[in-house]
Predicted model as a PDB file, atoms N, CA, C, CB and O in Angstrom, pLDDT in the B-factor column:
MODEL        1                                                                  
ATOM      1  N   UNK A   1      83.570-119.164-112.912  1.00 54.00           N  
ATOM      2  CA  UNK A   1      83.054-118.127-112.933  1.00 54.00           C  
ATOM      3  C   UNK A   1      81.363-117.881-113.073  1.00 54.00           C  
ATOM      4  CB  UNK A   1      83.757-117.649-113.817  1.00 54.00           C  
ATOM      5  O   UNK A   1      80.665-117.043-112.503  1.00 54.00           O  
ATOM      6  N   UNK A   2      80.925-119.097-114.200  1.00 65.00           N  
ATOM      7  CA  UNK A   2      79.562-118.888-114.707  1.00 65.00           C  
ATOM      8  C   UNK A   2      79.222-117.187-115.590  1.00 65.00           C  
ATOM      9  CB  UNK A   2      78.576-119.089-113.209  1.00 65.00           C  
ATOM     10  O   UNK A   2      78.369-116.307-115.475  1.00 65.00           O  
ATOM     11  N   UNK A   3      80.309-117.396-116.365  1.00 72.00           N  
ATOM     12  CA  UNK A   3      79.689-116.458-117.253  1.00 72.00           C  
ATOM     13  C   UNK A   3      80.016-116.592-118.253  1.00 72.00           C  
ATOM     14  CB  UNK A   3      79.777-115.323-117.086  1.00 72.00           C  
ATOM     15  O   UNK A   3      80.031-115.555-118.917  1.00 72.00           O  
ATOM     16  N   UNK A   4      80.477-117.921-118.983  1.00 78.00           N  
ATOM     17  CA  UNK A   4      81.426-118.770-120.367  1.00 78.00           C  
ATOM     18  C   UNK A   4      80.149-120.108-120.080  1.00 78.00           C  
ATOM     19  CB  UNK A   4      83.876-119.400-119.937  1.00 78.00           C  
ATOM     20  O   UNK A   4      79.937-120.808-119.091  1.00 78.00           O  
ATOM     21  N   UNK A   5      79.486-120.041-121.431  1.00 77.00           N  
ATOM     22  CA  UNK A   5      79.281-121.441-121.079  1.00 77.00           C  
ATOM     23  C   UNK A   5      79.921-122.520-121.958  1.00 77.00           C  
ATOM     24  CB  UNK A   5      77.879-121.679-121.054  1.00 77.00           C  
ATOM     25  O   UNK A   5      80.529-122.470-123.027  1.00 77.00           O  
ATOM     26  N   UNK A   6      79.529-123.630-121.033  1.00 78.00           N  
ATOM     27  CA  UNK A   6      80.920-124.921-121.627  1.00 78.00           C  
ATOM     28  C   UNK A   6      80.953-125.263-122.800  1.00 78.00           C  
ATOM     29  CB  UNK A   6      80.926-126.409-121.077  1.00 78.00           C  
ATOM     30  O   UNK A   6      81.929-125.836-123.286  1.00 78.00           O  
ATOM     31  N   UNK A   7      79.695-124.914-123.574  1.00 82.00           N  
ATOM     32  CA  UNK A   7      79.764-125.412-125.149  1.00 82.00           C  
ATOM     33  C   UNK A   7      79.638-124.273-125.849  1.00 82.00           C  
ATOM     34  CB  UNK A   7      78.623-126.455-125.674  1.00 82.00           C  
ATOM     35  O   UNK A   7      79.367-124.414-127.041  1.00 82.00           O  
ATOM     36  N   UNK A   8      79.754-123.240-125.455  1.00 81.00           N  
ATOM     37  CA  UNK A   8      80.109-122.106-126.720  1.00 81.00           C  
ATOM     38  C   UNK A   8      80.351-120.839-125.925  1.00 81.00           C  
ATOM     39  CB  UNK A   8      78.721-121.805-127.970  1.00 81.00           C  
ATOM     40  O   UNK A   8      79.700-119.889-125.488  1.00 81.00           O  
ATOM     41  N   UNK A   9      81.884-121.383-125.953  1.00 72.00           N  
ATOM     42  CA  UNK A   9      83.072-119.929-125.025  1.00 72.00           C  
ATOM     43  C   UNK A   9      83.045-119.185-125.566  1.00 72.00           C  
ATOM     44  CB  UNK A   9      84.622-119.865-124.744  1.00 72.00           C  
ATOM     45  O   UNK A   9      83.538-118.172-125.071  1.00 72.00           O  
ATOM     46  N   UNK A  10      82.388-119.062-127.171  1.00 78.00           N  
ATOM     47  CA  UNK A  10      81.921-117.177-127.991  1.00 78.00           C  
ATOM     48  C   UNK A  10      81.529-116.577-127.254  1.00 78.00           C  
ATOM     49  CB  UNK A  10      80.771-116.817-129.121  1.00 78.00           C  
ATOM     50  O   UNK A  10      81.942-115.420-127.338  1.00 78.00           O  
ATOM     51  N   UNK A  11      80.502-116.854-126.037  1.00 78.00           N  
ATOM     52  CA  UNK A  11      79.719-115.864-126.001  1.00 78.00           C  
ATOM     53  C   UNK A  11      79.723-116.420-124.512  1.00 78.00           C  
ATOM     54  CB  UNK A  11      78.401-115.681-127.038  1.00 78.00           C  
ATOM     55  O   UNK A  11      79.863-117.566-124.085  1.00 78.00           O  
ATOM     56  N   UNK A  12      79.494-115.049-123.793  1.00 80.00           N  
ATOM     57  CA  UNK A  12      80.186-114.493-122.312  1.00 80.00           C  
ATOM     58  C   UNK A  12      79.297-113.501-121.818  1.00 80.00           C  
ATOM     59  CB  UNK A  12      81.755-113.747-122.425  1.00 80.00           C  
ATOM     60  O   UNK A  12      79.004-112.507-122.482  1.00 80.00           O  
ATOM     61  N   UNK A  13      78.806-113.755-120.554  1.00 77.00           N  
ATOM     62  CA  UNK A  13      77.308-112.799-119.894  1.00 77.00           C  
ATOM     63  C   UNK A  13      78.047-112.758-118.658  1.00 77.00           C  
ATOM     64  CB  UNK A  13      75.384-113.642-119.740  1.00 77.00           C  
ATOM     65  O   UNK A  13      78.394-113.621-117.852  1.00 77.00           O  
ATOM     66  N   UNK A  14      78.209-111.314-118.753  1.00 80.00           N  
ATOM     67  CA  UNK A  14      79.015-110.576-116.945  1.00 80.00           C  
ATOM     68  C   UNK A  14      77.668-110.168-116.582  1.00 80.00           C  
ATOM     69  CB  UNK A  14      80.475-108.786-116.886  1.00 80.00           C  
ATOM     70  O   UNK A  14      77.363-111.190-115.966  1.00 80.00           O  
ATOM     71  N   UNK A  15      76.927-109.638-116.528  1.00 72.00           N  
ATOM     72  CA  UNK A  15      75.805-108.926-115.994  1.00 72.00           C  
ATOM     73  C   UNK A  15      74.662-108.826-116.488  1.00 72.00           C  
ATOM     74  CB  UNK A  15      76.023-107.896-115.832  1.00 72.00           C  
ATOM     75  O   UNK A  15      74.432-109.029-117.681  1.00 72.00           O  
ATOM     76  N   UNK A  16      73.543-108.403-115.383  1.00 67.00           N  
ATOM     77  CA  UNK A  16      72.122-108.187-115.934  1.00 67.00           C  
ATOM     78  C   UNK A  16      71.774-107.336-114.817  1.00 67.00           C  
ATOM     79  CB  UNK A  16      71.088-109.562-116.188  1.00 67.00           C  
ATOM     80  O   UNK A  16      71.976-107.680-113.653  1.00 67.00           O  
ATOM     81  N   UNK A  17      71.240-106.199-115.156  1.00 61.00           N  
ATOM     82  CA  UNK A  17      70.046-105.219-114.487  1.00 61.00           C  
ATOM     83  C   UNK A  17      69.108-105.937-113.526  1.00 61.00           C  
ATOM     84  CB  UNK A  17      69.047-104.577-115.661  1.00 61.00           C  
ATOM     85  O   UNK A  17      67.900-106.035-113.739  1.00 61.00           O  
ATOM     86  N   UNK A  18      69.869-106.550-112.210  1.00 65.00           N  
ATOM     87  CA  UNK A  18      68.918-106.662-110.916  1.00 65.00           C  
ATOM     88  C   UNK A  18      68.836-106.125-109.512  1.00 65.00           C  
ATOM     89  CB  UNK A  18      68.919-107.730-110.636  1.00 65.00           C  
ATOM     90  O   UNK A  18      67.872-106.212-108.751  1.00 65.00           O  
ATOM     91  N   UNK A  19      69.906-105.601-109.311  1.00 66.00           N  
ATOM     92  CA  UNK A  19      70.058-104.616-108.857  1.00 66.00           C  
ATOM     93  C   UNK A  19      71.412-104.239-108.759  1.00 66.00           C  
ATOM     94  CB  UNK A  19      69.457-104.609-107.908  1.00 66.00           C  
ATOM     95  O   UNK A  19      72.364-104.727-109.368  1.00 66.00           O  
ATOM     96  N   UNK A  20      71.406-103.016-107.656  1.00 70.00           N  
ATOM     97  CA  UNK A  20      72.781-102.360-107.319  1.00 70.00           C  
ATOM     98  C   UNK A  20      73.775-103.098-107.357  1.00 70.00           C  
ATOM     99  CB  UNK A  20      72.894-101.816-106.136  1.00 70.00           C  
ATOM    100  O   UNK A  20      74.764-102.859-108.051  1.00 70.00           O  
ATOM    101  N   UNK A  21      73.574-104.569-106.254  1.00 69.00           N  
ATOM    102  CA  UNK A  21      74.520-105.187-105.430  1.00 69.00           C  
ATOM    103  C   UNK A  21      75.204-106.187-106.724  1.00 69.00           C  
ATOM    104  CB  UNK A  21      73.741-106.039-103.958  1.00 69.00           C  
ATOM    105  O   UNK A  21      76.277-106.749-106.504  1.00 69.00           O  
ATOM    106  N   UNK A  22      74.548-106.352-107.993  1.00 71.00           N  
ATOM    107  CA  UNK A  22      75.250-106.999-109.057  1.00 71.00           C  
ATOM    108  C   UNK A  22      76.536-106.244-110.081  1.00 71.00           C  
ATOM    109  CB  UNK A  22      74.099-107.396-109.901  1.00 71.00           C  
ATOM    110  O   UNK A  22      77.267-106.744-110.937  1.00 71.00           O  
ATOM    111  N   UNK A  23      76.434-105.004-109.616  1.00 76.00           N  
ATOM    112  CA  UNK A  23      78.127-104.142-109.933  1.00 76.00           C  
ATOM    113  C   UNK A  23      79.027-104.422-109.732  1.00 76.00           C  
ATOM    114  CB  UNK A  23      78.554-103.135-109.494  1.00 76.00           C  
ATOM    115  O   UNK A  23      79.940-104.340-110.553  1.00 76.00           O  
ATOM    116  N   UNK A  24      79.168-104.907-108.469  1.00 79.00           N  
ATOM    117  CA  UNK A  24      80.525-105.484-108.007  1.00 79.00           C  
ATOM    118  C   UNK A  24      80.799-106.569-108.416  1.00 79.00           C  
ATOM    119  CB  UNK A  24      80.717-105.622-106.757  1.00 79.00           C  
ATOM    120  O   UNK A  24      81.914-106.756-108.903  1.00 79.00           O  
ATOM    121  N   UNK A  25      79.508-107.985-108.305  1.00 80.00           N  
ATOM    122  CA  UNK A  25      79.994-109.787-108.843  1.00 80.00           C  
ATOM    123  C   UNK A  25      80.339-109.399-110.914  1.00 80.00           C  
ATOM    124  CB  UNK A  25      77.786-111.498-108.501  1.00 80.00           C  
ATOM    125  O   UNK A  25      80.940-110.157-111.676  1.00 80.00           O  
ATOM    126  N   UNK A  26      79.792-108.199-111.232  1.00 82.00           N  
ATOM    127  CA  UNK A  26      79.966-107.856-112.462  1.00 82.00           C  
ATOM    128  C   UNK A  26      81.640-107.264-112.933  1.00 82.00           C  
ATOM    129  CB  UNK A  26      78.830-106.831-112.633  1.00 82.00           C  
ATOM    130  O   UNK A  26      82.294-107.664-113.896  1.00 82.00           O  
ATOM    131  N   UNK A  27      82.016-106.277-111.985  1.00 84.00           N  
ATOM    132  CA  UNK A  27      83.335-105.625-111.861  1.00 84.00           C  
ATOM    133  C   UNK A  27      84.231-107.242-112.069  1.00 84.00           C  
ATOM    134  CB  UNK A  27      83.562-104.605-110.097  1.00 84.00           C  
ATOM    135  O   UNK A  27      85.116-107.569-112.859  1.00 84.00           O  
ATOM    136  N   UNK A  28      83.573-107.949-111.045  1.00 85.00           N  
ATOM    137  CA  UNK A  28      84.494-108.792-110.583  1.00 85.00           C  
ATOM    138  C   UNK A  28      85.059-110.329-112.116  1.00 85.00           C  
ATOM    139  CB  UNK A  28      83.546-109.414-108.945  1.00 85.00           C  
ATOM    140  O   UNK A  28      86.066-110.941-112.473  1.00 85.00           O  
ATOM    141  N   UNK A  29      83.976-110.251-112.380  1.00 84.00           N  
ATOM    142  CA  UNK A  29      83.817-111.115-113.812  1.00 84.00           C  
ATOM    143  C   UNK A  29      84.019-111.107-114.680  1.00 84.00           C  
ATOM    144  CB  UNK A  29      83.173-111.361-114.256  1.00 84.00           C  
ATOM    145  O   UNK A  29      83.997-112.083-115.429  1.00 84.00           O  
ATOM    146  N   UNK A  30      84.487-109.279-115.134  1.00 87.00           N  
ATOM    147  CA  UNK A  30      84.996-108.557-116.304  1.00 87.00           C  
ATOM    148  C   UNK A  30      86.041-108.731-116.382  1.00 87.00           C  
ATOM    149  CB  UNK A  30      84.872-107.364-116.435  1.00 87.00           C  
ATOM    150  O   UNK A  30      86.633-109.049-117.414  1.00 87.00           O  
ATOM    151  N   UNK A  31      86.714-108.491-114.846  1.00 89.00           N  
ATOM    152  CA  UNK A  31      88.350-108.485-114.711  1.00 89.00           C  
ATOM    153  C   UNK A  31      88.928-110.108-114.973  1.00 89.00           C  
ATOM    154  CB  UNK A  31      88.840-107.899-112.943  1.00 89.00           C  
ATOM    155  O   UNK A  31      89.825-110.075-115.815  1.00 89.00           O  
ATOM    156  N   UNK A  32      88.664-111.449-114.498  1.00 87.00           N  
ATOM    157  CA  UNK A  32      88.460-112.599-114.672  1.00 87.00           C  
ATOM    158  C   UNK A  32      87.926-112.563-116.179  1.00 87.00           C  
ATOM    159  CB  UNK A  32      87.618-113.146-113.595  1.00 87.00           C  
ATOM    160  O   UNK A  32      88.485-113.459-116.812  1.00 87.00           O  
ATOM    161  N   UNK A  33      87.386-112.118-116.658  1.00 87.00           N  
ATOM    162  CA  UNK A  33      87.194-112.542-118.433  1.00 87.00           C  
ATOM    163  C   UNK A  33      88.759-112.198-118.474  1.00 87.00           C  
ATOM    164  CB  UNK A  33      85.874-111.345-119.766  1.00 87.00           C  
ATOM    165  O   UNK A  33      89.542-113.142-118.367  1.00 87.00           O  
ATOM    166  N   UNK A  34      89.282-110.834-118.632  1.00 90.00           N  
ATOM    167  CA  UNK A  34      90.069-109.650-119.262  1.00 90.00           C  
ATOM    168  C   UNK A  34      91.276-110.746-118.417  1.00 90.00           C  
ATOM    169  CB  UNK A  34      89.683-107.555-118.741  1.00 90.00           C  
ATOM    170  O   UNK A  34      92.288-110.830-119.111  1.00 90.00           O  
ATOM    171  N   UNK A  35      91.340-111.267-117.598  1.00 91.00           N  
ATOM    172  CA  UNK A  35      92.406-112.161-117.561  1.00 91.00           C  
ATOM    173  C   UNK A  35      93.097-113.653-118.253  1.00 91.00           C  
ATOM    174  CB  UNK A  35      92.244-112.308-116.600  1.00 91.00           C  
ATOM    175  O   UNK A  35      94.226-114.020-118.579  1.00 91.00           O  
ATOM    176  N   UNK A  36      91.410-114.377-118.259  1.00 87.00           N  
ATOM    177  CA  UNK A  36      91.395-115.054-119.267  1.00 87.00           C  
ATOM    178  C   UNK A  36      91.891-114.961-120.859  1.00 87.00           C  
ATOM    179  CB  UNK A  36      90.435-115.184-119.174  1.00 87.00           C  
ATOM    180  O   UNK A  36      92.716-115.591-121.522  1.00 87.00           O  
ATOM    181  N   UNK A  37      91.079-113.984-121.110  1.00 87.00           N  
ATOM    182  CA  UNK A  37      91.376-113.202-122.846  1.00 87.00           C  
ATOM    183  C   UNK A  37      93.029-112.810-122.399  1.00 87.00           C  
ATOM    184  CB  UNK A  37      90.050-111.220-123.389  1.00 87.00           C  
ATOM    185  O   UNK A  37      93.678-112.919-123.439  1.00 87.00           O  
ATOM    186  N   UNK A  38      93.457-112.619-121.867  1.00 92.00           N  
ATOM    187  CA  UNK A  38      95.258-112.178-122.102  1.00 92.00           C  
ATOM    188  C   UNK A  38      95.895-113.903-122.012  1.00 92.00           C  
ATOM    189  CB  UNK A  38      96.150-110.814-120.310  1.00 92.00           C  
ATOM    190  O   UNK A  38      97.099-114.063-121.813  1.00 92.00           O  
ATOM    191  N   UNK A  39      95.131-114.894-122.149  1.00 90.00           N  
ATOM    192  CA  UNK A  39      95.149-116.075-121.469  1.00 90.00           C  
ATOM    193  C   UNK A  39      96.665-116.102-120.670  1.00 90.00           C  
ATOM    194  CB  UNK A  39      94.878-117.323-122.556  1.00 90.00           C  
ATOM    195  O   UNK A  39      97.809-116.236-121.104  1.00 90.00           O  
ATOM    196  N   UNK A  40      96.153-115.922-119.392  1.00 92.00           N  
ATOM    197  CA  UNK A  40      96.492-115.892-118.097  1.00 92.00           C  
ATOM    198  C   UNK A  40      96.161-117.245-117.745  1.00 92.00           C  
ATOM    199  CB  UNK A  40      95.838-114.824-117.291  1.00 92.00           C  
ATOM    200  O   UNK A  40      97.166-117.721-117.217  1.00 92.00           O  
ATOM    201  N   UNK A  41      95.175-118.148-117.785  1.00 87.00           N  
ATOM    202  CA  UNK A  41      95.460-119.269-117.070  1.00 87.00           C  
ATOM    203  C   UNK A  41      94.050-120.359-118.551  1.00 87.00           C  
ATOM    204  CB  UNK A  41      94.963-118.974-114.762  1.00 87.00           C  
ATOM    205  O   UNK A  41      93.675-119.769-119.564  1.00 87.00           O  
ATOM    206  N   UNK A  42      93.861-120.971-118.423  1.00 87.00           N  
ATOM    207  CA  UNK A  42      93.005-121.748-119.547  1.00 87.00           C  
ATOM    208  C   UNK A  42      91.581-122.386-118.517  1.00 87.00           C  
ATOM    209  CB  UNK A  42      94.173-123.291-120.417  1.00 87.00           C  
ATOM    210  O   UNK A  42      91.665-122.339-117.290  1.00 87.00           O  
ATOM    211  N   UNK A  43      90.466-122.896-119.141  1.00 86.00           N  
ATOM    212  CA  UNK A  43      89.211-122.786-119.531  1.00 86.00           C  
ATOM    213  C   UNK A  43      89.644-124.903-118.447  1.00 86.00           C  
ATOM    214  CB  UNK A  43      88.677-122.274-121.859  1.00 86.00           C  
ATOM    215  O   UNK A  43      90.682-125.556-118.549  1.00 86.00           O  
ATOM    216  N   UNK A  44      88.617-125.198-117.772  1.00 89.00           N  
ATOM    217  CA  UNK A  44      88.711-126.270-117.395  1.00 89.00           C  
ATOM    218  C   UNK A  44      88.312-127.179-118.496  1.00 89.00           C  
ATOM    219  CB  UNK A  44      88.092-126.360-116.287  1.00 89.00           C  
ATOM    220  O   UNK A  44      88.451-126.782-119.653  1.00 89.00           O  
ATOM    221  N   UNK A  45      87.760-128.535-118.221  1.00 92.00           N  
ATOM    222  CA  UNK A  45      87.310-129.031-119.188  1.00 92.00           C  
ATOM    223  C   UNK A  45      85.930-129.211-119.242  1.00 92.00           C  
ATOM    224  CB  UNK A  45      87.886-129.980-119.358  1.00 92.00           C  
ATOM    225  O   UNK A  45      85.352-129.326-118.161  1.00 92.00           O  
ATOM    226  N   UNK A  46      84.954-129.283-120.783  1.00 91.00           N  
ATOM    227  CA  UNK A  46      83.598-129.105-120.995  1.00 91.00           C  
ATOM    228  C   UNK A  46      83.016-130.214-120.090  1.00 91.00           C  
ATOM    229  CB  UNK A  46      83.186-129.193-122.542  1.00 91.00           C  
ATOM    230  O   UNK A  46      81.803-130.069-119.934  1.00 91.00           O  
ATOM    231  N   UNK A  47      83.694-131.596-119.261  1.00 94.00           N  
ATOM    232  CA  UNK A  47      83.036-132.059-118.451  1.00 94.00           C  
ATOM    233  C   UNK A  47      83.219-131.668-117.022  1.00 94.00           C  
ATOM    234  CB  UNK A  47      83.134-133.168-118.662  1.00 94.00           C  
ATOM    235  O   UNK A  47      82.263-131.859-116.271  1.00 94.00           O  
ATOM    236  N   UNK A  48      84.528-131.047-116.451  1.00 93.00           N  
ATOM    237  CA  UNK A  48      84.440-130.529-115.712  1.00 93.00           C  
ATOM    238  C   UNK A  48      83.694-128.808-115.132  1.00 93.00           C  
ATOM    239  CB  UNK A  48      85.360-130.873-115.743  1.00 93.00           C  
ATOM    240  O   UNK A  48      83.871-128.499-113.953  1.00 93.00           O  
ATOM    241  N   UNK A  49      83.063-128.030-115.884  1.00 88.00           N  
ATOM    242  CA  UNK A  49      82.409-127.430-116.347  1.00 88.00           C  
ATOM    243  C   UNK A  49      80.912-127.164-116.008  1.00 88.00           C  
ATOM    244  CB  UNK A  49      82.658-127.766-117.216  1.00 88.00           C  
ATOM    245  O   UNK A  49      80.240-126.312-115.425  1.00 88.00           O  
ATOM    246  N   UNK A  50      80.721-128.458-116.747  1.00 90.00           N  
ATOM    247  CA  UNK A  50      78.718-129.519-116.981  1.00 90.00           C  
ATOM    248  C   UNK A  50      79.055-129.950-115.421  1.00 90.00           C  
ATOM    249  CB  UNK A  50      78.422-131.665-118.668  1.00 90.00           C  
ATOM    250  O   UNK A  50      78.012-130.065-114.778  1.00 90.00           O  
ATOM    251  N   UNK A  51      80.224-130.210-114.664  1.00 91.00           N  
ATOM    252  CA  UNK A  51      79.666-130.547-113.355  1.00 91.00           C  
ATOM    253  C   UNK A  51      80.007-129.637-112.085  1.00 91.00           C  
ATOM    254  CB  UNK A  51      80.107-131.905-113.069  1.00 91.00           C  
ATOM    255  O   UNK A  51      79.569-129.949-110.978  1.00 91.00           O  
ATOM    256  N   UNK A  52      80.579-128.821-112.222  1.00 87.00           N  
ATOM    257  CA  UNK A  52      80.260-127.789-111.928  1.00 87.00           C  
ATOM    258  C   UNK A  52      79.200-126.983-111.438  1.00 87.00           C  
ATOM    259  CB  UNK A  52      80.494-127.548-112.514  1.00 87.00           C  
ATOM    260  O   UNK A  52      79.025-126.533-110.306  1.00 87.00           O  
ATOM    261  N   UNK A  53      78.180-126.818-112.990  1.00 83.00           N  
ATOM    262  CA  UNK A  53      76.523-126.264-112.846  1.00 83.00           C  
ATOM    263  C   UNK A  53      75.921-127.381-112.149  1.00 83.00           C  
ATOM    264  CB  UNK A  53      75.589-125.968-114.415  1.00 83.00           C  
ATOM    265  O   UNK A  53      75.445-127.113-111.045  1.00 83.00           O  
ATOM    266  N   UNK A  54      75.831-128.718-112.605  1.00 86.00           N  
ATOM    267  CA  UNK A  54      75.946-129.835-111.757  1.00 86.00           C  
ATOM    268  C   UNK A  54      74.891-129.636-110.053  1.00 86.00           C  
ATOM    269  CB  UNK A  54      77.790-129.942-111.524  1.00 86.00           C  
ATOM    270  O   UNK A  54      73.774-129.757-109.549  1.00 86.00           O  
ATOM    271  N   UNK A  55      77.219-129.012-109.655  1.00 86.00           N  
ATOM    272  CA  UNK A  55      76.076-129.192-108.378  1.00 86.00           C  
ATOM    273  C   UNK A  55      75.910-127.660-107.760  1.00 86.00           C  
ATOM    274  CB  UNK A  55      76.722-130.411-106.948  1.00 86.00           C  
ATOM    275  O   UNK A  55      75.370-127.531-106.662  1.00 86.00           O  
ATOM    276  N   UNK A  56      76.131-127.126-108.098  1.00 80.00           N  
ATOM    277  CA  UNK A  56      75.608-125.332-108.435  1.00 80.00           C  
ATOM    278  C   UNK A  56      73.950-125.726-108.739  1.00 80.00           C  
ATOM    279  CB  UNK A  56      76.603-124.332-110.316  1.00 80.00           C  
ATOM    280  O   UNK A  56      73.389-125.645-107.646  1.00 80.00           O  
ATOM    281  N   UNK A  57      73.213-126.017-109.525  1.00 77.00           N  
ATOM    282  CA  UNK A  57      71.853-126.052-108.951  1.00 77.00           C  
ATOM    283  C   UNK A  57      71.709-127.569-108.196  1.00 77.00           C  
ATOM    284  CB  UNK A  57      70.666-125.801-110.232  1.00 77.00           C  
ATOM    285  O   UNK A  57      70.762-127.390-107.430  1.00 77.00           O  
ATOM    286  N   UNK A  58      71.993-128.435-108.090  1.00 78.00           N  
ATOM    287  CA  UNK A  58      71.720-129.491-107.470  1.00 78.00           C  
ATOM    288  C   UNK A  58      72.176-128.884-106.180  1.00 78.00           C  
ATOM    289  CB  UNK A  58      72.331-130.788-107.999  1.00 78.00           C  
ATOM    290  O   UNK A  58      71.834-129.937-105.644  1.00 78.00           O  
ATOM    291  N   UNK A  59      72.718-128.030-104.983  1.00 77.00           N  
ATOM    292  CA  UNK A  59      72.958-127.873-104.156  1.00 77.00           C  
ATOM    293  C   UNK A  59      72.600-126.761-103.647  1.00 77.00           C  
ATOM    294  CB  UNK A  59      73.777-128.141-104.149  1.00 77.00           C  
ATOM    295  O   UNK A  59      71.723-126.734-102.785  1.00 77.00           O  
ATOM    296  N   UNK A  60      73.502-125.115-104.296  1.00 70.00           N  
ATOM    297  CA  UNK A  60      72.888-123.711-104.008  1.00 70.00           C  
ATOM    298  C   UNK A  60      72.341-122.704-104.596  1.00 70.00           C  
ATOM    299  CB  UNK A  60      73.485-123.157-103.615  1.00 70.00           C  
ATOM    300  O   UNK A  60      72.598-121.540-104.289  1.00 70.00           O  
ATOM    301  N   UNK A  61      71.357-123.117-105.693  1.00 64.00           N  
ATOM    302  CA  UNK A  61      70.497-122.749-105.931  1.00 64.00           C  
ATOM    303  C   UNK A  61      68.821-123.206-105.353  1.00 64.00           C  
ATOM    304  CB  UNK A  61      70.854-122.815-106.966  1.00 64.00           C  
ATOM    305  O   UNK A  61      67.739-122.621-105.395  1.00 64.00           O  
ATOM    306  N   UNK A  62      69.177-124.264-104.930  1.00 64.00           N  
ATOM    307  CA  UNK A  62      67.332-124.766-104.028  1.00 64.00           C  
ATOM    308  C   UNK A  62      68.049-124.403-102.920  1.00 64.00           C  
ATOM    309  CB  UNK A  62      66.411-126.815-103.934  1.00 64.00           C  
ATOM    310  O   UNK A  62      67.441-123.686-102.125  1.00 64.00           O  
ATOM    311  N   UNK A  63      68.881-124.623-102.720  1.00 66.00           N  
ATOM    312  CA  UNK A  63      68.880-124.188-100.992  1.00 66.00           C  
ATOM    313  C   UNK A  63      68.507-122.948-100.921  1.00 66.00           C  
ATOM    314  CB  UNK A  63      70.311-124.236-100.141  1.00 66.00           C  
ATOM    315  O   UNK A  63      67.343-122.820-100.541  1.00 66.00           O  
ATOM    316  N   UNK A  64      69.042-122.025-101.138  1.00 61.00           N  
ATOM    317  CA  UNK A  64      69.027-120.133-101.207  1.00 61.00           C  
ATOM    318  C   UNK A  64      67.690-120.192-101.811  1.00 61.00           C  
ATOM    319  CB  UNK A  64      70.409-119.075-102.394  1.00 61.00           C  
ATOM    320  O   UNK A  64      66.817-119.841-101.018  1.00 61.00           O  
ATOM    321  N   UNK A  65      67.195-120.582-103.162  1.00 59.00           N  
ATOM    322  CA  UNK A  65      65.824-119.787-103.463  1.00 59.00           C  
ATOM    323  C   UNK A  65      64.360-120.705-102.984  1.00 59.00           C  
ATOM    324  CB  UNK A  65      65.776-119.478-105.303  1.00 59.00           C  
ATOM    325  O   UNK A  65      63.345-120.197-103.461  1.00 59.00           O  
ATOM    326  N   UNK A  66      64.131-121.824-102.220  1.00 60.00           N  
ATOM    327  CA  UNK A  66      63.672-122.195-101.760  1.00 60.00           C  
ATOM    328  C   UNK A  66      62.703-122.548-102.299  1.00 60.00           C  
ATOM    329  CB  UNK A  66      63.724-121.810-101.092  1.00 60.00           C  
ATOM    330  O   UNK A  66      63.040-123.723-102.447  1.00 60.00           O  
ATOM    331  N   UNK A  67      61.360-122.471-102.901  1.00 59.00           N  
ATOM    332  CA  UNK A  67      59.798-123.122-103.906  1.00 59.00           C  
ATOM    333  C   UNK A  67      60.062-121.900-104.797  1.00 59.00           C  
ATOM    334  CB  UNK A  67      57.713-123.187-102.984  1.00 59.00           C  
ATOM    335  O   UNK A  67      59.061-121.579-105.437  1.00 59.00           O  
ATOM    336  N   UNK A  68      60.992-121.239-104.980  1.00 57.00           N  
ATOM    337  CA  UNK A  68      60.969-120.223-106.382  1.00 57.00           C  
ATOM    338  C   UNK A  68      61.704-120.932-107.486  1.00 57.00           C  
ATOM    339  CB  UNK A  68      61.790-118.646-106.156  1.00 57.00           C  
ATOM    340  O   UNK A  68      61.384-120.788-108.666  1.00 57.00           O  
ATOM    341  N   UNK A  69      62.785-121.769-107.052  1.00 52.00           N  
ATOM    342  CA  UNK A  69      63.732-122.412-108.034  1.00 52.00           C  
ATOM    343  C   UNK A  69      63.446-123.100-109.152  1.00 52.00           C  
ATOM    344  CB  UNK A  69      64.400-123.186-107.500  1.00 52.00           C  
ATOM    345  O   UNK A  69      63.037-124.254-109.021  1.00 52.00           O  
ATOM    346  N   UNK A  70      63.534-122.781-109.892  1.00 55.00           N  
ATOM    347  CA  UNK A  70      63.045-123.536-111.618  1.00 55.00           C  
ATOM    348  C   UNK A  70      64.330-124.397-112.100  1.00 55.00           C  
ATOM    349  CB  UNK A  70      62.727-122.068-113.149  1.00 55.00           C  
ATOM    350  O   UNK A  70      64.452-125.611-112.265  1.00 55.00           O  
ATOM    351  N   UNK A  71      65.524-123.002-112.317  1.00 53.00           N  
ATOM    352  CA  UNK A  71      66.662-123.760-112.937  1.00 53.00           C  
ATOM    353  C   UNK A  71      67.438-122.485-113.609  1.00 53.00           C  
ATOM    354  CB  UNK A  71      66.132-125.047-114.113  1.00 53.00           C  
ATOM    355  O   UNK A  71      66.824-121.629-114.246  1.00 53.00           O  
ATOM    356  N   UNK A  72      68.806-122.451-113.408  1.00 52.00           N  
ATOM    357  CA  UNK A  72      69.639-121.341-114.128  1.00 52.00           C  
ATOM    358  C   UNK A  72      68.890-120.901-114.906  1.00 52.00           C  
ATOM    359  CB  UNK A  72      70.836-121.640-114.814  1.00 52.00           C  
ATOM    360  O   UNK A  72      68.108-121.432-115.695  1.00 52.00           O  
ATOM    361  N   UNK A  73      69.194-119.641-114.621  1.00 53.00           N  
ATOM    362  CA  UNK A  73      69.396-118.381-116.730  1.00 53.00           C  
ATOM    363  C   UNK A  73      70.009-118.221-117.011  1.00 53.00           C  
ATOM    364  CB  UNK A  73      69.188-117.031-117.345  1.00 53.00           C  
ATOM    365  O   UNK A  73      70.840-117.439-116.550  1.00 53.00           O  
ATOM    366  N   UNK A  74      70.092-119.022-118.268  1.00 51.00           N  
ATOM    367  CA  UNK A  74      70.742-119.117-119.301  1.00 51.00           C  
ATOM    368  C   UNK A  74      70.045-118.607-120.348  1.00 51.00           C  
ATOM    369  CB  UNK A  74      71.122-120.262-119.475  1.00 51.00           C  
ATOM    370  O   UNK A  74      69.038-119.183-120.757  1.00 51.00           O  
ATOM    371  N   UNK A  75      70.654-117.086-121.088  1.00 48.00           N  
ATOM    372  CA  UNK A  75      69.787-116.235-121.977  1.00 48.00           C  
ATOM    373  C   UNK A  75      70.808-116.375-123.169  1.00 48.00           C  
ATOM    374  CB  UNK A  75      69.405-114.545-121.401  1.00 48.00           C  
ATOM    375  O   UNK A  75      70.577-115.826-124.247  1.00 48.00           O  
TER     376      UNK A  75                                                      
ENDMDL                                                                          
END                                                                             
């Protein structure tokens, strides 16, 4: 869900003030986090999470960002 850092599970980033369209995704991430905190499921391994981040950076962001792509924002 891209809101929990693979190596810092105590840090969660739900949303940021970019546009009104982020309200829906922030709500979905909040619901996902509530399910996670309720122990409904477990996180994948660190290795799996890092592979997913790499795939995200390699394919999705570069394809949709064009020349403006630098890297995912990690706050």
